[in-house]
N, C-alpha and C positions, 0 to 999 in steps of 0.2 A: 242236491243240485238238479235242475230240470233241463239242463243242456243249453240254456240261453246265454250262458257266460262261461268263460274258461274256469277250470278248477283252480281254487286258490289255496295256497299253503301260507300259514301265518307263523312267523318266528317271533317269540316273545322273550324279552329279557329286561333286566334293570341293573345297570344301564344297557342299552342295546348297541350304543356306539362301540365300534371295535370288534363286533361279532362277525366273523367271516361266513357264518352259516348261510345267509341269503345268497351270496355270490356262489358258494359251492353248490347249493341246491339248483340255482338257476343254470349253472354250467352243466350239471348232470342232466337236467330236463332237456336242455338244448341238444346234448349228445344223444339222448334217448328219443329225440324228435317228438317231445311232448309239449303241446301249447298250453302249459300251466303257468300260473302267476305266483310269485312269492312276494310277501309283504312283511316288513319288520315293524314291531311296535314296542315301545318302552312301557312296560307294565310293572307297577310295584307289587310286592307280595300281597299287600292288603287289598289291592284292586283286582287280583287275579281271578277270584270267583266270578265277579261281574264280567270280566273280559272273556273267560271261557264260556260262560253261558251265552253271551252275545255272539261269539264266534260260532257256537253250535247252532244257534237260531239262524244266523246268516248263511249257514251251509258251507263253511269252509271245509275243504277235503281233508286237511290235516293240520296239526300244530306241532311245532318244535319248541321246547322250553330250555332256557339257560339254567345253569346249575343252581342259582339262588331262588328258583321258583319250583323246583321239582318236588319238594315236600308239600308245599301248599297245593300243588296240582293233585297229588295223591289224596290229600284231605278232601278236596273238592269232589274228586271222583268217588270216594267212599261214601260221601253224604248225598251225592247227586245221582249217580248212576246205579240202578238197582242190581246190576250184574257185575259191578266192579269190586274186586277184592284182591288182596295179595300184596304187591310191592308197596313199601313205605315211601317210595319215590317213583314219580312218573315223569319221563322227559319227552314223551311223544303221545299225541292223540291221532286217531285215524277213524275212518268210517267203514263199517262192515255190515251191511244190511242182512246178509245171510246169518252172521253170528247173532244178530239181534232179532231175527224173525220169530223166534219162539218166546220172546219176552212178553210179559203183560204190560199194557200201557198204551199210550197214544202213539200215533204214527210218527211223531217227532222223536219219541224215545227210540222207536225201532230203527230209525235211520240216524240216530245220534252218534256222538263221539264215544270211542273206547280208548282207554289209555294203556300204555305198556312202558316198561323200563328198557328202552332200546340199548343203552350202554351196557347194562348188566347182561342182556341177551347176547350182545356181541362178545363180551368177555367170556361168557359161558361157552360160546362156540369156539373161541380160541383155546380154552382149556381142554375142551373135548378133543379138538384136533391134535393138540399137543400130547395128551395122554394116549390117544388112540395110536399114535406113531411110536410109542415106546418099543424098544427092541428086546426088552426082557419081560419076564413075568412077575417081577417084584411088585409088592403092594404099592399103591399110589399114596402120596402123602403131601401135606400142605403145611405152610408156616405163615403166621401173621405177625407183622411188625407194626406197632402202633394201633390206633383205633380205627376200625372199619365201620363206616356209617351205612353199609348196605347189608341186606339180608344174604347170608351165605347160601341159602337155598336158591336164590336167584343167580348167584355167581357160579356155583358148582353144578355141573351138568350130570344128568343121569347117563350111565349107571355108576358114575364115580362119586356122586354126591355124599352118600353115607360114609364110604371109606375115607374121603377127604375130611369130612367133619369129625370123624372118629379120631383121625390122626392128630387133630388139634387138641384133643383131650389127653393125648399120650406124648408128652414132650420128648421122651427118650427115642421115640420112633419118628418124630416129626421135626427133628432138629434142622436148622437152616441148611447145612451142607448136604443133607439127604433129601430135602424137599423137592418134589416135582414142580410144585406151584407155590410161589411166594407172593403174598399181598402186603404191600407197604401202604399203611394208612396215615392218619393224622398223627403227627409226632409233636411232643412238647419241644418248644424252641431250644431249651437247654439240653435236650437229650438227642437232638438230631445226629450229631457227630458220632456219639456212642452207638446208637441204634443202627445207623448206616454202616458203621464198621462191622457190626455183627453180620449184617446182610452181605458184606463182601465175601463171606465164606461160601456163598451160594455156588453150587456146581454149575459148570458151563451148560449143562443140559437142562437146567432149571428155567422155568418161565416165570418172570417177575413182573408184576403189575404195579406201577407207581400210581396209587390212588390218593396221594398225599396233597396234591395241589400246592406243594412247597417247592420253590425254585432251588433252594439249597439242596433239597433231597434230589431233585431232578439232575442237578449238576454232578452230585456225588455218584449217582447211578450210571453216569455216562461211561465210566471206566470199568464197569463190572463185566465179568466174563459171561454171566447169565444173559439170556435173551430178555431185554427189558422192553416192556410195553409202556410208552409214555403218554402224556396227556394229549399230544397231537394225534397219535395213532388211535387213541380212544375216541377222539372227536370225529375222526374220519369214519371209524367203525360205526359210531352211533348214528351219524348222518346217513350212511349207507343203509343201515337197518331201517331207519325211518322211511327212506325213499322206497325201499322194497315193500314195506308195509302199505304205503300210500298207493303205489302204482301196480303192485303185484308182480314185479320182476326185478332182478338184481340191478343195483346201481353201478355205474362205471367208476370204480374206486380210484383209478389213476386220475380221472378228471376232477374228482373231489379233492384229491391231494394237491394237484396243481393249482386249483382255484384258491385253496386255503393258503398255500405258499405264496401265491401272487398277492393275495390280500394282505398278508402279514408283512410282506416286503415293502409295501407302499409307505 
């Protein structure tokens, strides 16, 4: 951007209708006194590479992607950006000229978009805070229910990453009642009741993340004694992570929460 127009953030989804992200970001920018613009676009997965390239050329400051575009976004980044590697999903793009200053290539590449997995980064931060607050010196452990479609390296923070991953290989030491962190992923429709019943044994001090995207699972988890992080909390965390990446300072979380609640209530 050359300063002749306001910075622009693009929200991409398919469908885009019903997505509260634009309102939440606009309210956050307003509270932060930033004269930025937010625009939403309906983009199909097959058209995403063209859309991302166009937005990069047009100079948008950042991009937020809906769940059904995050894998295609990572594929585009891996094939398009010479310095992009890592996550199999990307839900956010941003610009960082300093990070790109040492790269080979054209000026457009050096000021181009970089991607990251904002939701996983937020989850990782919650796990780190939870484990750091443990009152005892016992080993940390994790448990997984269902199928997780994210890289555990991106979810488990250092210095707890290897102990948590190792605990998953040792069921006797990573049983659900003893787990510090529980990840609930995709479940077979016929197995939801049984699997969630197993999860009900979670200790009140456990931190449980609902990554299932299943309403039946979400309802069942409402009564659990463990601290449950649901899809709404993850959405807020992801948006706040993106805003901080775009503007370089923390986003007002309560403003984001209020905006999403207002949008969903309409």
